[in-house]
C-alpha positions in Angstrom: 0.0 0.0 0.0 1.3 3.4 -0.9 1.8 5.7 2.1 0.5 8.7 0.3 -2.7 7.0 -0.6 -3.2 5.9 3.0 -2.7 9.4 4.2 -5.3 10.7 1.7 -7.8 8.1 2.8 -7.3 8.9 6.5 -7.9 12.6 5.7 -11.2 11.6 4.2 -12.5 10.7 7.6 -10.3 12.7 9.9 -12.9 15.5 10.0 -15.8 13.1 10.6 -16.7 13.3 14.3 -18.3 11.6 17.1 -21.8 10.8 18.1 -23.1 11.7 21.5 -23.2 8.9 24.0 -26.3 6.7 23.9 -28.0 9.1 21.3 -27.8 7.0 18.1 -27.9 3.4 16.8 -24.6 1.5 16.5 -23.4 -1.9 15.4 -23.2 -4.2 18.4 -22.3 -7.6 16.9 -20.7 -8.9 13.7 -20.9 -12.5 12.6 -18.5 -13.8 9.9 -19.1 -17.5 10.2 -18.6 -20.5 8.0 -20.4 -20.7 4.6 -23.3 -18.2 4.5 -23.5 -17.6 8.2 -23.4 -13.7 8.0 -25.2 -11.4 10.4 -25.1 -7.8 11.7 -26.7 -6.8 15.0 -27.7 -3.2 15.6 -28.3 -1.8 19.0 -30.6 1.1 20.1 -29.1 2.8 23.2 -31.7 5.6 23.2 -34.9 5.9 25.3 -37.2 5.7 22.3 -38.1 3.2 19.6 -36.5 4.0 16.2 -37.9 3.4 12.7 -35.2 1.7 10.7 -36.6 2.7 7.3 -34.4 5.8 7.5 -31.2 3.6 7.8 -29.1 1.3 5.6 -26.2 -1.1 5.9 -23.4 -0.5 3.5 -20.5 -2.9 2.5 -17.2 -1.5 1.1 -15.8 -4.6 -0.6 -12.1 -5.4 0.3 -12.1 -2.2 2.3 -12.4 -0.2 -1.0 -14.5 2.8 -1.8 -17.4 1.4 -3.8 -20.5 1.3 -1.6 -23.0 -1.6 -1.7 -26.0 -0.6 0.4 -29.2 -2.2 1.5 -32.1 -0.4 3.1 -33.6 -1.6 6.4 -37.2 -1.8 7.6 -38.9 -2.5 10.9 -38.6 -0.9 14.4 -35.9 -1.3 16.9 -37.1 -0.8 20.5 -35.4 1.3 23.2 -32.4 -0.6 24.6 -33.2 -3.4 22.1 -31.4 -5.0 19.2 -32.2 -5.8 15.6 -30.5 -8.8 13.9 -29.9 -8.7 10.1 -29.1 -12.1 8.5 -28.1 -13.1 5.0 -31.1 -14.6 3.3 -30.1 -18.1 2.5 -32.8 -20.5 3.8 -33.4 -23.1 1.1 -32.8 -26.4 3.0 -31.8 -28.0 -0.4 -29.3 -25.3 -1.2 -25.8 -26.3 -2.2 -22.6 -24.5 -3.1 -23.1 -20.8 -2.8 -26.7 -21.4 -1.7 -26.0 -23.5 1.4 -28.6 -22.4 4.0 -27.7 -20.3 7.0 -27.4 -22.4 10.2 -30.8 -23.0 11.8 -29.6 -21.5 15.1 -28.7 -18.3 13.3 -32.0 -18.2 11.4 -33.8 -18.2 14.7 -32.0 -15.1 15.8 -33.0 -13.0 12.7 -35.3 -10.0 12.8 -34.9 -9.7 9.0 -33.3 -11.6 6.1 -31.7 -9.6 3.3 -29.8 -9.9 0.0 -30.9 -13.4 -1.2 -29.3 -12.8 -4.7 -25.6 -11.7 -4.8 -25.9 -10.2 -8.3 -28.7 -7.9 -7.1 -27.3 -6.8 -3.7 -23.9 -7.7 -2.3 -24.2 -6.1 1.1 -24.6 -9.2 3.3 -21.9 -11.1 1.5 -19.1 -9.5 3.6 -16.0 -11.4 4.7 -13.1 -10.5 6.9 -11.6 -7.8 4.7 -14.7 -5.8 3.9 -15.6 -2.6 5.7 -19.3 -2.3 6.9 -21.1 0.9 7.8 -24.4 1.8 9.3 -25.7 5.0 7.6 -28.8 7.1 7.2 -30.4 7.0 3.8 -29.4 10.7 3.5 -25.7 9.5 3.6 -24.9 10.4 7.2 -22.4 7.8 8.6 -23.5 6.4 11.9 -21.0 3.7 12.5 -18.0 2.2 10.8 -16.7 -1.4 11.2 -13.2 -1.8 9.6 -11.4 0.8 7.5 -12.7 2.3 4.2 -9.8 2.4 1.7 -7.3 1.9 0.4 -8.5 -1.4 -1.2 -7.0 -4.6 0.2 -5.4 -7.2 -2.1 -6.7 -10.7 -2.8 -4.2 -12.0 -0.2 -5.6 -9.9 2.6 -7.9 -11.8 5.0 -8.8 -9.0 7.3 -7.8 -7.1 10.4 -6.3 -8.2 13.7 -4.6 -6.8 16.8 -0.9 -7.3 15.8 1.1 -4.7 13.9 4.7 -4.3 12.6 5.5 -8.0 13.3 7.1 -10.4 10.9 5.7 -13.9 11.1 7.4 -17.0 9.6 5.0 -19.8 8.5 4.9 -22.9 6.4 3.6 -22.4 2.9 3.4 -25.6 0.9 6.4 -26.9 2.8 8.4 -23.7 2.3 9.3 -21.3 5.1 7.6 -18.0 4.3 7.7 -14.6 6.0 5.1 -12.0 6.1 5.2 -8.6 7.9 1.9 -7.4 9.3 1.4 -3.7 8.7 -1.6 -1.4 9.4 -3.1 -4.4 11.4 -4.0 -6.1 8.1 -3.0 -9.8 8.5 -2.6 -10.5 4.8 -2.4 -14.3 4.1 -2.2 -15.1 7.9 -5.9 -15.8 8.1 -5.6 -17.5 11.5 -4.6 -14.1 13.0 -7.6 -12.2 11.5 -10.2 -11.3 14.1 -12.7 -10.2 11.4 -12.6 -13.5 9.5 -14.2 -16.7 10.9 -15.3 -15.1 14.1 -18.2 -13.5 15.9 -17.2 -10.0 17.2 -19.1 -8.4 20.1 -18.9 -4.7 20.9 -17.3 -4.0 24.2 -19.7 -2.8 27.0 -18.0 0.6 27.4 -18.8 1.6 23.8 -21.9 3.9 23.9 -21.8 5.4 20.4 -20.7 4.5 16.8 -17.5 5.3 15.0 -18.3 8.0 12.5 -14.7 8.4 11.1 -12.1 6.0 9.9 -10.1 4.7 12.8 -7.0 6.9 13.3 -4.6 5.7 12.0 -5.7 2.1 11.7 -8.5 -0.3 12.6 -7.2 -2.2 15.7 -10.0 -4.7 16.3 -9.6 -5.3 20.1 -10.0 -1.6 21.0 -13.8 -1.9 20.7 -14.5 -5.5 20.0 -14.3 -8.8 21.8 -13.8 -12.0 19.8 -15.9 -15.1 20.0 -15.4 -18.4 18.2 -16.7 -19.0 14.7 -20.4 -19.7 14.4 -21.2 -18.3 17.9 -24.8 -17.1 17.7 -26.2 -17.3 21.2 -25.2 -13.7 22.1 -27.3 -12.3 19.3 -30.6 -10.7 20.2 -29.5 -8.7 23.3 -26.7 -6.3 24.1 -25.5 -4.8 27.4 -23.4 -1.6 27.5 -23.0 1.4 29.7 -26.1 2.9 28.1 -28.1 0.1 29.5 -26.4 -0.3 32.9 -25.7 3.3 34.0 -28.3 5.3 32.1 -26.1 7.9 30.7 -28.0 11.2 30.3 -30.2 10.9 27.2 -31.7 14.4 27.5 -28.6 16.1 26.1 -29.1 18.2 22.9 -28.5 16.3 19.7 -27.3 17.9 16.5 -29.8 17.5 13.7 -28.5 18.2 10.2 -30.0 18.0 6.7 -28.0 18.1 3.5 -30.2 18.6 0.4 -31.1 18.0 -2.3 -29.7 14.5 -2.7 -29.0 13.7 -5.4 -27.7 17.1 -6.6 -28.7 18.1 -10.1 -27.6 21.7 -10.5 -24.2 21.8 -8.7 -25.8 23.4 -5.6 -26.8 22.1 -2.2 -27.8 23.3 1.2 -26.7 22.4 4.7 -29.2 23.1 7.5 -28.8 22.3 11.2 -30.1 23.2 14.6 -26.7 24.3 15.8 -24.3 26.9 14.5 -22.1 25.7 11.6 -18.4 26.3 12.1 -17.0 24.7 8.9 -17.8 22.6 5.9 -15.5 20.4 3.9 -16.1 18.4 0.7 -14.1 15.3 -0.3 -14.3 13.1 -3.4 -13.9 9.3 -3.2 -10.1 9.5 -3.5 -10.0 11.7 -0.4 -9.1 14.9 -2.3 -10.4 18.0 -0.6 -12.7 19.7 -3.1 -13.4 22.7 -0.9 -13.2 23.9 2.7 -15.3 26.8 4.1 -14.9 28.4 7.5 -17.6 30.5 9.1 -17.0 33.3 11.6 -20.6 34.3 12.1 -23.4 32.2 13.6 -25.1 30.4 10.7 -27.7 27.6 11.0 -28.1 27.3 7.2 -25.7 27.7 4.3 -25.8 27.2 0.5 -22.9 25.8 -1.5 -21.8 25.6 -5.1 -19.9 22.5 -6.3 -16.9 23.6 -8.4 -15.4 22.3 -11.5 -18.5 20.5 -12.7 -17.9 17.6 -10.4 -19.9 14.5 -10.9 -20.1 11.5 -8.6 -20.2 10.7 -4.9 -19.2 13.6 -2.6 -18.6 13.5 1.2 -19.8 16.6 3.0 -18.3 17.0 6.6 -19.9 19.7 8.8 -18.3 20.8 12.1 -20.4 22.6 14.6 -19.6 25.2 17.3 -20.3 22.5 19.9 -17.4 20.4 18.6 -19.7 17.7 17.1 -18.9 16.7 13.5 -21.2 14.9 11.1 -20.5 13.5 7.6 -23.1 13.0 4.8 -22.7 11.5 1.4 -24.4 13.1 -1.6 -24.6 12.1 -5.2 -23.9 14.8 -7.7 -25.5 14.1 -11.1 
């Protein structure tokens, strides 16, 4: 991986911020089991039920930039969970259609993505980044690291870095140095492959930026053996146990229209806007605007006839930062 590209990608999310404690949904469990045993559990730490139709799960294959999203539906109750499982249930299925384990099927609140060619979201493996996002493009939680793309030899992320491992490859001693916590061909050291990962109890909000500088799995996740499903369907964290104040003011932001058809868009919020930055998919800063006066709404022109996916990161006077994706047509 080129150091320069890594720096650019980190910059893409450096200005993305933090959610307030217990104020928004986050991913509480990740299942990357054998065969088609794939699941994502979402947790609602708030005091109110939340309609999931405003949310989507997005897969970034091989940690790359191309999003594969699937919309959600249903309601997630206060302090409750919602389990999304890959839709493979044909008991006669073989090969790529082998059914999901019965024990995992019983945990599902919804089955999604039955056909790979139509929607690839739930076909993640250890080296794919997964995000929970609003349909408006606001990033709520990030699992993994988005960009630069991994290679075909990369099996996922672990908790070891800058270490050279010697292993037997076809009878030949082979060395591999782990960098950026990506385990490469050493699949047995990958936490994100062939494991169930459970969010640590002290995590009370999602990651809305790429981990800085790398995704170190054990900072927020505990590892369980492959095909462990019995912890799905409930989640305990500080939000549940200690009742962190849920009455604090939340920043509400709207970026519209989306998609953009005339090179212009508007940012509107319920808190003063301090700055706005725009990034393209490569991480290149398209524009940065600072505000000295108190503004709750601002209009922007997209320069150079840009077309494609644009990240809009807004920083508020309170210190909270939010990122939305918009499509510029």
